[in-house]
N, C-alpha and C positions, 0 to 999 in steps of 0.2 A: 629155750624158746629165740627167737630172732629179736632182739632189741631194737631193729626199725620197727615205727610208728607204721601200723597198718591204714592207715586212713589214709588214702588219696589227696593230694595238694590240688589236683587238677583234675574237673569234675569232667571232662571227656574221656579223662582213663576208667576204665571200670574198676570196681575194686579186686585185688587181687584173690587169688584161692589159695586157701591156707594148705602149707609146703608142709611136708616131713620133718621137723629137725633133727638132723645127729648131731650127738653129741661131738664136740669138736677131738678129742681125743680116740673116737673110733674112726680111724682113716680106714677107709677103702682099700683093696687092695691095689688098686689101679694108682693109686698115690705114693708108688714105691719108685726111686730110682737109684742109678749106681752110682758112686761116687766119682769122679770128673777125674780123667785120668789121660792117659796115652803119651806119647810123643810132643807130637804137637800143642796139645796143652800144657805140657808142660814148659815147652819152647817159647810159646808166647806170654805166658804168666811172668816167665824169667826177661822178657822183653820189655814187656809194659811196666814193672817193677824198676828198671834199668833204669825207663825215661821217665818215670813219673809220670803217669798215665792214669787216671782214678776212673775204673769204671762201672756201669750201674751191674754189669753182670756180679762181679766180687760183691760192692756192696751189698746187694739184694742175694747174693748166695742162688743164685738163680740153679735150679735144676737140670736146664739146659745150659750150661755153661759149659762143659766141655763137649758137649754136640756142635755149638755153635763154631767154639775157639776152635777143632778140630777142622771146620767147614774154612776158616777163615775170616768170619765174623764176629765184630765184639760191639759195644755200646759203650759211649763213653759221656760221661756226664760234665758240661758247661756251667760257668756261673756261680760255683761254689756248691757247698753242701746244704747251706741253709735256703729252707724255702718259704717265702709269704705269706703262703696258704698252710690249710691243716686240715687236708680229707681224710676221713676216718679209716682209710682201708689201708694209707701209705705212713710210712715208719720211718722216713726222710726227715731231721732235722726243721721243726718250723723255728722262727724267728726274724727280725727285721736285720737284714746285714749293712741296714743303713745306706745305701749306694754304694758299696763298695766295688768294685770290680779290678779284675788282674788283669792291664791292658794288653800285658804280655801273651795271654792265654792262647787269642787266636793262632799266633804265629807259634808259638810252644805247639800245641795241640798239633798243628798241620805237620808239622817239623817233624815230630815225634811217630803220628802214624805213617808219615811217609818210609818211615824208617822200619817199620814190624811187616811189613809185606801183607796186610789183608785185600784181601779180593772186595770187602763189601765193610761200610762202618757206619755205624748210627750216633748221629750224634743228637745226645736230649740235652734238658736243661731242667733245673728248680725254676719256679714261678718266680720273678721278680718285680712285684707291683712298687716296689722301692726306687725303681728307674723308669726315666719316664718312656721308654720305648719298651719297656716290659724285656730288655736285653734283645731285641730283635738283631740290632747293626752287630751288637758282638757274637753271637751264633750266624750272622750271613757274612761277616768278615773272616771267620773261622772254615764257612763252606767254601769261599774265593780262594782261600788259602792251599785248599785243601786240591782244589783242582788246577792250582798254579804247580804245586809241587807232586800231585799225582794225578796226573791223571787218568788214567786208567780204574783207580779207585771208583767204588759205586757209592754214593754219600745218600743218607735218609735223615732227614731231620723228623727227630719227634720234641715239639712243642708244645709252649703253654697257648691260650686263647689271646696274651697280649690286648684284652680288655677289650677283645674283637675292634680293634684299632685296623683300618683298612690300610692307612699307611705303613705300618708296622707289620702287617702282614704281607703288605707287597715288596717291604725290605728283605725278608724272610725269602719269599718264592722269587726274587729277583735276583737273589744269590745264586739261581739253579739247581738245589738238590736235587737228585733224581727223584726221590721220594719225601713228598711231604705230608707228615705225620702228623695228626692230633688226637687225642685219644679221648672219647663221650664218656667213657669206664663203665655208665650205670645207665638204667631205663629212666625217661622222665620223671615218673613218679618217687624212684627212691633219691633222685638227685639233690637234692635242699637238704639230705639227712645223711647222705653218704659223702659228698662232694664237700666241699669249701664254700662257704656262702658268696662267695665271688665270682662260684663258676656259674655255670646258665647251660640247660638241654639246649636251647634253642640258638644260645650265641655259640654254643660248640658245630654247632652243623651250620653256623652262618660263617665262621672262620673255616669250614672243612669247605662250604661252598664258594667261599671268596679265593680258596687258594686255586682251586678246580677254574674256575670262570679266568683267575690271571693267566695260568699254564694250562691250557686244556689238554696238551700232549704230555703232559708230566703225568705221575702216577700220585693218588691223594689216598691216604691210608687212616685208619684207626681199629680202637678196640676196645673189646667189651667185656668187662668182669663176669661172672655169674657165681650164683648160692649166695647171692646176699640178701635172698627176700625176693626177689625178681619172682613172674611167673613163665612160663616158655613165652606165653602168646604177646608178655610185654618186651620178651625178647626179640623174638619177630619182628614188633614193630619199629623197633631201635635200628634195626638192622635194615628195614625199609626205608626209614629216615636217614638213613646214611647213604643209603644207594642214591635216594630224591638227591643229598645233596652235590652228588657227583662223587663219590667214595669210592675208588677201584678195585682196593686190599682190603679184608676186615679179618682182623685175630678176634677167638672168643678162647676165652680159658678162665679154668677155675678159682675164685676166692679162695686165699687161703689168709689166716688171719695172724698178722706177724706179732701183737701182744693182748694181751688181758684189755689193754687200753683200748683196742680199736674195734671197730666193729663185727659182730658175731658171724659166725658161719651159720647162714641156714639152712644150705643143704650141699650136698656135693654128689654135683650131675654127673649120670650114669652114662660111660661111653655111646651107648647106643642115642643118647639125645644132641650129644657132639654133633654126631654124625649128621643127623637129622639136620643139626644148625646148619654144618654144611651144604647139606642137599639143598636145602631151600636159599643159601645163599647164593648158591651157582644156578639158581631157577631165577634170583632176583637180578642177575645180571654183572655178579662181582667177575672180575676179572681172576681174582687169586681168594679161597680162602683158608684159613689154619685154623682149625677148631677142633679143640682138645684138652682134657683136665688139665695139663700141664705145658700148653701154651702161654707166652705171655707176649706182649707187643711187637718185642722183635724178634720172636721167635720165627726160624727159618727167613729170616729177611732176604738173604741172597737170592735163595729159591723160589720165595715170594716172588720179588723182582720178575726172576726172569720165568717162572710161570705165567705173569701178566701180561709179559712184553711177548710173548709166543703165542697166546689166548686173544691178546690184541691185534698181533699181528704189524706192530709197530716196527719201526725202524729207529733204535738210539741213534746216539752220537758215536764219532768214531772211536771215542777213547772207551765210553760203554762198550760198543761191539766187541772192543779186544776183549775186555777183560770177558763179557761173557760167552764166547764162544768156548774156550776150551772146558767150562762148566754145562753147555748144552750138549759137547762132545761125548762128557764123561756120562752123563743123564738121561740123553734121548729126549727127542723131539715129543715130549706127553707132558701132560699136568701130573704125574708125579712125579716131582720130583722134589722129592725130601730123602737127605740123604742119608744113609743108616748111621744112624749113633756111634760116637767115636769114644767109645768107653773102653777103657780098663775092664777084660772079662774075670781080671780076680779080683775085683771090689766089691766089698760085698754093698747088698740089698741095704739103703738106709729109708727113714722116712721122710719123704719130701717135707715136713715141718721143719726138717734140723738145716735147711739148707735158706729156711728165711730170713730178712735182713732183721738186722737189733736197733735200736734206737743209740743213736752216739750220744756220749755221756756230754 
């Protein structure tokens, strides 16, 4: 049984229907992936090691790592490896960094990424409630440095809520990332049980709304995990709330339990249900929807941006135009811009849970 309480904390939200619980070790066939491999994957991995870049892709052993790296996309984490919050779905180490920040990191990360030859990079961060600005200035500096050193690189920032402080959101948006992302993670009813107590559903919506208000022509993105005890109706309600907040791009993926200490998996959502989420998302007006069991918040980031740009008919900056042009020529001007997986065909199929993040010592 799921260890998430059934009782709703919000009287406006109807009590959830009971879900069929699937034991964690009975994984469905669609949660199988090929081990990462291929020339592009190997080359990028070697380059990242040489430049001492820390990627969430590797730390989380993401099942899509080979595909994304082969397409020239990677996710880099800043502000250390210790998060000040302790969400029940995440295995990143929780603690108090006591204000420690490497002041050289924005320059180092930008310089290193500029040498890698990526088309698209996602800069993400741990929550840093120990810093007065939550790390906003640090992240913004890294983005500005990247724009200077690699003007053709597309930059997405996946950030925390900064406590909802408008000045810190403005600092982040002011660095002009091509995509501003903040994940709402789960529906309203599950938020106090799954996310850290300092997180809040409406606060996350306000962060996304503020980012859109400050930069209406730029893209705002969020992500939802499913399989944690929510109902399909709650997922759709969350999607609607995100769209009302001005979110342009949304991803939906299956939650997988990192360790027995984390929240249980309540259900494995079938591919047909993910397809329905995608259909409904497009009806709601999202410019790009990525929905599937193996989808993660940074999944197909570059392709998602291209698709959103084509659907909206917007004209990006000259630097972005130069970067997007070859991708569009290869993909064609339609919404089906998901690149073929760059996997080694000889690699064996492995359970996706073998690729989960482990807790640091």
